[in-house]
MDAnalysis code that builds the backbone (N, CA, C; Angstrom):
import MDAnalysis as mda
import numpy as np

u = mda.Universe.empty(249, n_residues=83, atom_resindex=np.repeat(np.arange(83), 3), trajectory=True)
u.add_TopologyAttr("name", ["N", "CA", "C"] * 83)
u.add_TopologyAttr("resid", np.arange(1, 84))
u.add_TopologyAttr("resname", ["LYS", "LYS", "ILE", "PRO", "ARG", "PRO", "MET", "ASN", "ARG", "TRP", "MET", "LEU", "TRP", "SER", "SER", "PRO", "ARG", "ARG", "ARG", "GLY", "TYR", "GLN", "ALA", "LYS", "TYR", "PRO", "GLU", "LEU", "THR", "ASN", "GLN", "GLN", "VAL", "SER", "THR", "ARG", "MET", "ALA", "GLU", "ASP", "TYR", "LYS", "LYS", "LEU", "SER", "PRO", "GLU", "GLU", "THR", "ASN", "PHE", "LEU", "LYS", "LYS", "GLU", "ALA", "ASP", "GLN", "ALA", "ALA", "LEU", "ILE", "HIS", "SER", "ILE", "MET", "TYR", "PRO", "GLY", "TYR", "LYS", "PHE", "SER", "PRO", "ARG", "LYS", "PRO", "GLY", "GLU", "LYS", "ARG", "ARG", "ARG"])
u.atoms.positions = np.array([
    [-5.321, -21.197, -0.505],
    [-5.106, -19.600, -0.596],
    [-3.995, -18.925, -0.344],
    [-3.862, -18.051, -1.219],
    [-2.847, -17.086, -1.421],
    [-2.310, -16.399, -0.112],
    [-1.053, -16.079, 0.357],
    [-0.804, -15.100, 1.427],
    [-0.859, -13.696, 1.054],
    [-1.313, -12.860, 1.474],
    [-1.404, -11.544, 1.490],
    [-0.032, -10.883, 1.545],
    [0.450, -9.779, 1.304],
    [1.854, -9.325, 1.221],
    [1.650, -8.350, 2.536],
    [2.910, -7.739, 3.575],
    [2.827, -7.232, 4.442],
    [2.499, -5.888, 3.902],
    [1.496, -5.030, 4.136],
    [1.548, -3.543, 4.351],
    [2.546, -2.804, 4.514],
    [3.201, -1.871, 3.718],
    [3.903, -1.063, 3.721],
    [3.792, 0.434, 4.013],
    [4.692, 1.557, 4.216],
    [3.814, 2.832, 4.481],
    [3.091, 3.529, 3.504],
    [3.238, 2.959, 2.543],
    [2.601, 3.582, 1.225],
    [1.059, 3.100, 1.264],
    [0.818, 1.682, 1.557],
    [-0.361, 1.038, 1.552],
    [-1.335, 1.612, 2.770],
    [-0.185, 1.494, 3.965],
    [-1.041, 1.845, 5.115],
    [-1.741, 3.325, 5.057],
    [-1.136, 4.199, 4.417],
    [-1.517, 5.687, 4.113],
    [-2.224, 5.638, 3.054],
    [-2.322, 5.092, 1.970],
    [-3.546, 5.412, 0.824],
    [-4.669, 4.692, 1.131],
    [-4.873, 3.430, 1.395],
    [-5.254, 2.473, 1.562],
    [-7.035, 3.446, 2.516],
    [-6.772, 4.133, 3.390],
    [-8.331, 4.413, 3.960],
    [-8.556, 5.895, 3.634],
    [-7.509, 6.325, 2.584],
    [-7.768, 7.748, 1.731],
    [-8.143, 7.573, 0.206],
    [-8.138, 6.633, -0.241],
    [-8.531, 6.207, -1.583],
    [-9.901, 6.536, -1.857],
    [-10.815, 6.310, -1.262],
    [-11.879, 6.304, -1.493],
    [-12.996, 8.091, -1.334],
    [-11.934, 8.538, -0.313],
    [-12.204, 9.831, -0.444],
    [-11.379, 10.558, -1.370],
    [-10.590, 10.521, -2.016],
    [-10.025, 10.950, -3.193],
    [-10.886, 10.697, -4.261],
    [-11.061, 9.476, -4.434],
    [-11.957, 8.959, -5.963],
    [-13.216, 9.800, -5.569],
    [-13.984, 10.264, -4.275],
    [-15.129, 10.924, -4.265],
    [-15.105, 12.193, -4.543],
    [-13.775, 12.731, -4.165],
    [-13.243, 14.073, -4.234],
    [-13.110, 14.518, -6.142],
    [-12.894, 13.914, -7.047],
    [-12.333, 13.849, -8.246],
    [-12.899, 12.574, -9.006],
    [-14.023, 12.347, -9.226],
    [-14.861, 11.372, -9.880],
    [-14.764, 11.592, -11.127],
    [-14.156, 12.595, -11.304],
    [-13.672, 12.780, -13.479],
    [-12.025, 12.080, -13.445],
    [-11.331, 11.359, -12.527],
    [-10.205, 11.016, -12.352],
    [-10.158, 9.873, -12.766],
    [-9.101, 9.088, -13.384],
    [-8.897, 7.391, -13.326],
    [-8.051, 7.276, -12.202],
    [-8.311, 5.848, -12.086],
    [-7.500, 5.334, -10.829],
    [-5.949, 5.677, -10.944],
    [-5.268, 5.623, -11.866],
    [-4.380, 6.236, -11.931],
    [-3.862, 7.591, -11.751],
    [-4.896, 8.129, -12.061],
    [-4.613, 9.658, -12.104],
    [-5.081, 10.123, -10.414],
    [-5.641, 9.265, -9.845],
    [-5.769, 9.380, -8.281],
    [-4.804, 9.206, -7.495],
    [-3.933, 8.070, -7.844],
    [-3.126, 7.659, -7.677],
    [-1.939, 8.781, -7.712],
    [-1.732, 9.367, -8.703],
    [-0.751, 10.430, -8.663],
    [-0.666, 11.578, -7.926],
    [-2.269, 11.794, -7.416],
    [-2.648, 12.985, -6.956],
    [-2.047, 12.503, -5.315],
    [-2.554, 11.137, -5.131],
    [-2.424, 11.004, -3.737],
    [-0.775, 10.825, -3.656],
    [-0.160, 10.479, -4.638],
    [1.453, 10.371, -4.470],
    [2.190, 11.789, -4.115],
    [1.646, 12.878, -4.761],
    [2.197, 14.216, -4.565],
    [1.919, 14.502, -2.992],
    [0.308, 14.261, -2.634],
    [0.683, 14.407, -1.398],
    [1.034, 13.785, -0.292],
    [1.632, 12.141, -0.795],
    [2.190, 11.640, 0.508],
    [3.946, 12.009, 0.546],
    [3.722, 12.843, -0.664],
    [5.614, 13.473, -0.563],
    [5.702, 14.661, 0.105],
    [4.366, 15.104, 0.461],
    [4.379, 16.384, 1.268],
    [4.347, 16.264, 2.789],
    [4.091, 14.736, 2.982],
    [4.149, 14.491, 4.736],
    [5.321, 15.107, 5.349],
    [5.015, 15.185, 6.650],
    [5.887, 15.770, 7.358],
    [6.791, 14.629, 8.144],
    [8.055, 14.912, 8.407],
    [8.707, 13.714, 8.789],
    [8.126, 13.506, 10.352],
    [7.341, 13.653, 11.135],
    [6.924, 12.820, 12.272],
    [5.679, 12.336, 11.149],
    [4.940, 12.349, 10.849],
    [4.004, 11.642, 9.714],
    [4.969, 10.595, 9.276],
    [5.982, 10.433, 8.615],
    [6.690, 9.228, 7.887],
    [7.067, 8.850, 9.382],
    [7.777, 9.105, 10.061],
    [7.843, 8.381, 11.145],
    [7.260, 7.393, 11.560],
    [6.023, 7.867, 11.682],
    [4.666, 7.305, 12.284],
    [4.201, 6.308, 11.234],
    [4.461, 6.597, 10.533],
    [3.679, 5.633, 9.272],
    [4.951, 4.413, 9.174],
    [6.060, 4.801, 9.554],
    [7.321, 3.596, 9.512],
    [7.336, 2.888, 10.614],
    [7.030, 3.426, 11.879],
    [6.810, 2.398, 13.002],
    [5.300, 1.651, 12.660],
    [4.538, 1.934, 12.045],
    [3.016, 1.274, 11.955],
    [3.505, 0.076, 10.535],
    [4.590, 0.518, 9.902],
    [4.573, -0.292, 8.773],
    [5.875, -1.584, 9.372],
    [6.315, -0.974, 10.188],
    [7.326, -2.068, 10.935],
    [6.561, -3.214, 11.896],
    [5.786, -2.595, 12.598],
    [4.754, -3.311, 13.524],
    [3.653, -4.203, 12.304],
    [3.150, -3.634, 11.287],
    [2.580, -4.693, 10.442],
    [3.251, -5.458, 9.894],
    [4.637, -5.672, 9.808],
    [5.223, -6.519, 8.946],
    [5.449, -7.848, 10.216],
    [5.703, -7.070, 11.428],
    [5.956, -8.234, 12.660],
    [4.701, -8.989, 13.047],
    [3.382, -8.306, 12.986],
    [2.202, -9.127, 12.932],
    [2.426, -10.264, 11.846],
    [2.717, -9.731, 10.556],
    [2.454, -10.432, 9.401],
    [3.750, -11.971, 9.339],
    [4.717, -11.486, 9.984],
    [5.731, -12.745, 10.017],
    [5.239, -13.484, 11.312],
    [4.633, -13.377, 12.431],
    [3.993, -14.190, 13.462],
    [2.801, -14.682, 12.744],
    [2.075, -14.170, 11.771],
    [0.845, -14.645, 10.839],
    [1.186, -15.705, 10.064],
    [2.181, -15.688, 9.306],
    [2.834, -16.323, 8.184],
    [4.599, -16.612, 8.389],
    [4.682, -17.509, 9.240],
    [6.096, -17.332, 9.657],
    [6.472, -18.191, 8.457],
    [6.423, -18.801, 7.418],
    [7.113, -18.980, 6.128],
    [7.100, -18.400, 5.026],
    [6.290, -17.159, 5.230],
    [5.986, -16.540, 4.216],
    [7.507, -15.982, 3.308],
    [7.100, -15.921, 2.192],
    [8.241, -15.263, 1.033],
    [7.520, -15.125, -0.071],
    [8.088, -13.785, -0.047],
    [7.254, -12.980, -1.543],
    [8.314, -13.527, -3.093],
    [6.657, -14.085, -3.834],
    [7.698, -14.412, -5.084],
    [6.791, -13.790, -6.261],
    [7.282, -12.782, -6.728],
    [6.622, -11.818, -7.972],
    [6.383, -13.216, -9.089],
    [5.622, -13.007, -9.834],
    [5.153, -13.440, -10.998],
    [6.466, -13.060, -12.300],
    [6.645, -14.231, -12.931],
    [7.711, -14.348, -13.770],
    [7.306, -13.222, -15.033],
    [7.839, -12.906, -15.726],
    [7.612, -11.786, -16.707],
    [6.754, -12.401, -17.955],
    [6.737, -13.830, -18.189],
    [5.644, -14.099, -18.983],
    [4.728, -14.871, -18.153],
    [4.732, -14.945, -17.196],
    [3.351, -15.110, -16.951],
    [2.039, -14.421, -16.489],
    [1.027, -14.843, -17.142],
    [-0.421, -14.082, -17.424],
    [-0.703, -14.151, -16.072],
    [-1.821, -13.243, -15.617],
    [-2.556, -12.636, -14.258],
    [-3.925, -13.316, -14.804],
    [-4.504, -14.280, -14.002],
    [-5.737, -15.043, -14.085],
    [-6.493, -14.052, -13.169],
    [-7.947, -13.795, -13.747],
    [-8.867, -13.176, -12.644],
    [-10.077, -14.022, -12.379],
])
């Protein structure tokens, strides 16, 4: 079984909001929804970004405890993705 990557700031912020954005903009593709979300993410206040940084650090710590030998290994350029 593949070990999931630890969640970063963007993942922590976007995952609970994605369905709301998709409901608000049903005519947009997933890429366009992500673009809108990124625009809103860039407008966050410093307090909000500091909070997200602390949450991401905490998530990374929990991840390192759960999966102590984890090392991110991205796919090689020629490697195909199987679904």
